[in-house]
N, C-alpha and C positions, 0 to 999 in steps of 0.2 A: 661870231664864230663862222669863218668862211670855209669853203670847200677845200682850200689848200691845206687845211690841217690833216686831211686824209684819215679822219677817224670815222669808224662806223657809227652810225646813229640809228636808233630805233624809232619807229613811228608810233607815237602815242595816240591811240584812237580817241581818248577823252582827255585831252591836254588840260582842259579847264578844271578837272578834278584833281588838283595838285594837293600834296600833303602839306599841312601847316608846319610839320616838323622839318621839312626841307626847304621852305621858303626862305629867301635871303633875310638874314637877321644879324645886324652888326653886334648885337648884344650876346650872341651865342658863339661858342667856339666851333669852327668848322671841322668836321670829321669826314674822312673819306673811307668808304668800305670797299674792300676787295674780296670777292668770292665768286664761285661759279656753280658747283653742283648743288643738289637738293639739300644736303646737310648744311650748306652755307646759308640757306634761306632762314634757318632757325636763328642764326646770329643776327642777320639783317633785321628780322622781325623784332628781336629783343632791342636792338639799337633804335629802331623807329619808335617802338613803344616808349622807351626811356626818354627819347628826345622830345616826345610830345607831352611829357609831364610838365605841369605848370612851373616847377622849380628846376627844370632841366637847364644845365649850363652849356649844352652842346647841340648842334644840329648836324644831320647827315647831309653834307654839302655836295656829295657826288658818289657814284658807284662805278667801280671798275670790274669788268668781268671778261671772260673769254669770248671771242667772236662767235657768231652763230655757227652751228655745225649741224650735220645730218643726224637726226634722231628718228625715233619710231621705226627702227630697222632700216634706216637709211633712206626712207621715202621723202622726208621733208627736211629742209634747212630751217632750223628754229633757233631762237636766242637761248642762252643758257637759262637754267632754272632760276637763277638770281635775277637775271634781266626780266624774265617773264613775271616773276613775283613783283618786281619794282613797277613794271608797267601796269599790272593789275591793281596795284595800290595807287595808281595815278601819279607816279613820279614823273616829272618832266623829262622828255626824251633827251634833252640837251644836257642832262646831268648823268646820263648813262654812257660810259665809255667802254669800248672794247678794242683796244689796240692789239695788233698782232704780237707786239713785244712791249713790255713795260718800260723799255729804254728808248722807245721811239721819241725823237726830238719834238715832234708836233704835240704828242701826248704830254710830255714833260712840261712843255711851255704852257699848256692848258692847266695842268696841275698846279704849276707855280701861280698862275692867275687866281686860282681858288684859295690860295694861302691857307692850306690845311694846318691845323695845330697838331693833328694826330691822324695816322692811317692805321686801319685795322684790317688784318688779313685772316681769312678762314677758308682754307682749301681753294685758294685763287688759281693755282696751277700754272704760274709763270714766275720766272726768276726775277727778283727785284735788284737792279744794279745800284751801285753806290750813288749815282747821280739822282736816282729816285729817293733813296733812303735819306739823303741830305735835305730834302724839301720840307717835310713836316716838322714843326717847331719842337714837338715832344717826341718825335721819332715814330717808328712803326712797331706795333705789337701784333703777335700772331697767336691764334688758338691752335695748338698742336695736340692731336689725340694720342699722346703717350706721356710717360713720365720721363721727361728729358733729364739727362742726356741719352736715355735709351730710345732706340728706334727713331733716329733722325732720318728724314728722307720722305719719299713720295708715298709709301704704303705702310705707315706705322701700325695701323690696326690689323691689316692683313698679315703682316709678318709676325706680329705678336701672337695672333691666334695660330698661325702656322707653327710657331715654336711651342704652343701649348701653355702659355703663361697662365698663372692663376691670379695674378694681379696686374692691373694696368691703370691708366688714368689719363688726365688731360692737363696740359700745361699752358699757362699764359706767359709768353716770353717776349722780350724785345727782339726785333729782327736786326741781324747784322749780316754782313756780306757772306760770311761762312754759313753753310747750310744748317739751320735750326740750332745754332750755337750760342744764341744770345742769352743774357741773364734772365732767370726765371722769376717773374713777379709773384705768381701764385700757381698752385697745382692742387688737384684732388685725385685721390686714389680710389680704385674700385676693385672688388672681387670679380673674377671672370667665371661665369657659369660655363660648364664644359659642353653645353649645347648651343650657346649663343653664336650667331653668325655675324660676319663682318658688317652687313648693312645695319643690323640692330645695334651693334656696339658703337658704330660710327655715329648713329643718330643720338644715342645716349651721351656720348662723350662731347659732341658739339653742343648739345642742349645744356649740359653742365658747364661747358666752357663759356657759353654765352652768359651764364650767371656769374662766373668768375670775372668776366670782362666788365659787366655792368657794376659789380661790386667795387672793382679796382679803378674804374675810370676817374673818380675824384683824385686819387693819389697819383695817377698818371698825369693828369692835367696840372696838378700843383707841383709836380716835380719830385715828390717824395718817393714815388715808386722806383726811381732810378737808384736811390740810396739804399732801399731795402731789398732790391732784387738780388738774387743769389747767383753768382757766376757758376756756369756749368764746369764740371770736372771732365775735361776732354779724355782723360785716361779711362773713364767709365763709359764712353760713348759707344753705342752700337748703331748699325745702319739698317735702314728699311728700304732697299732699292725697289724701284718700280717693277711691277709684275709683267712678265712677258707672256703672250698668249700661249706659247708652247709649254708653259708650266702647268697647263690645265689638265694634262693627262695623268691618270692614276696608274701606278705600277703596284700590282698586288704582291710583288716580291717584298715590298716594305711591310712593316708591322702595322696592325690595324689602327693604333693610336696616331701614327704619322698620317695615314690617309684620312682619318676622321678630322684631324686638325686642319688638313688641307682643304677638305670640303667646306668646313666652316669659314676658313680664311678667304677662300676664293668665291664664296657665294656672292651673287650679284654679278660681278665681273672678275675674271673671265669665265667663272663657273668651273666645274670639274667634270671630266669625261673619262669613260672607260669603254674598251672594246670587248664584246662578249661573242661567243659562238652559240648559235641556236641549232640544235641537232634534232632531226626527225628520224627516229629509229625505224619507222614503217617504210618511209621512202628512201632513207639514206641521205637525204639532202642536208647540207650544212650552209648556214648563212651567217656571215659576220655582221654584227649590229653595233652601232655606236650609241651609247647611253650617256645622257647627261645625268650625273649623280647629284641630287639636290640635298637630301637629308640622310644622315647616317648616325649610328651610335656604335660603340665598341661592344662586341659580343662578350658576355661574361660567362657563357656556358661552354664547356668542352665537349658536350654531347654532339654538337653539330659538326664536329671535325672528323667524324669516323668514316665518312664516305671517301670517294675518290678525291685525290688531291686538288684537281682543277674544277670539280663539279660545284656549281652554285645550287644551294638548296633553299627551300622555303620553310620558314618556321615562325608561327605567331605573328604574321603580318610583316615579315621582313625577308629580304633576299640575303642569304648568308654567304659571303665571299671568303674562302680560305685566304689567309695572308701570311706574310713572312713571320718567322719565329713561332710558328704554331698558334698564331692568333687568328681572329676572324672579325670581319666587319659586317654589321647589319646595315643594309641599305633600305631605307624606309620610303623614299620618294625618288622617282626617276622621270626622265622625259626623253621620248624618242624624237628624232629629227622631224620637224614639221608638225609635231603633235603637242597637245597640252600636257602639262605635268600630271602624273598619276601616282597613286600610292603603290606600294609593292604588291599588294593583293591583286589589284586590277591588272598590273603587268603580268603577274604569274598566271592569272586566269586566262589572259590573252594568249599564252603559249600553247594552251590546249594539249597539255601532256608532253610537249616537246622538252628536251633537256637543255640545260644552260651550262656553259663552261666559260670560265674566265680566260682571257688571252693576255 
């Protein structure tokens, strides 16, 4: 592998500690894994564990992930969580690829040399072109955290929570050129708790998705999965577009259930924010403050709505914000800029008698 390939490589500190599951073995079917964020690590871990079993028919022959990026609040350029995990497990650095695009010719040439029988994606974060999809013998399969054809796209869990769904799930589907439109090999349905947030639900769905994958690998390798996979009904498809940072702001003109669902959906990234006014009756001073709203619930009591329309009150450990339609939202946890997260009681006590109004 010469430098002309122009592929980023990672330096493996302990290159001698290689995994037996990824050592070249002509007897095992080569599989390539594509993933990037922390939730993808769960899937890679399951594949490595399964490939190391005595009766395993496959090996993880390579890993494809996003290039290193700034993490830890932008201070350091670090490899993706998947790359970090692979290096910690002793995966040889020349088996970890991070092309800028999955259609890069140098990368595709390397992929062809590996002769994969199957590619598996789990939150890889890059579009796979036709010339990529034509390489693996048995195709490419994807773990998608929704019940396809619902919520096709970049943010299925976030958009499902934002919509307030009571049921969702995870699908194992073949990858085709059209976004998340391939035939579904298997799926699993779950009830959605009305307090669960996106990071927790994502973790659950990818964990269960990895179990579906390991269960179905034999049928994928022997070809029977293609005959049993169920084509999606495009007429029932819904989209889950990528979240924009400016969606993070809360508008208290909306009803409480809309805001509560948004807080759950955008937890982790980009988070949800609100602007409030802090008033000091003694000095007459007014300060506008930005709050990151972390945890909420829908207020079930009408007693808290008897004050001024814009006044935020405090009751039983929560900040109560009047919302649209005569509803109210209880905010249980907040964070001020540059500060650590705190519960509503600590924030209210810090006001020292000052009033709070929503903006």
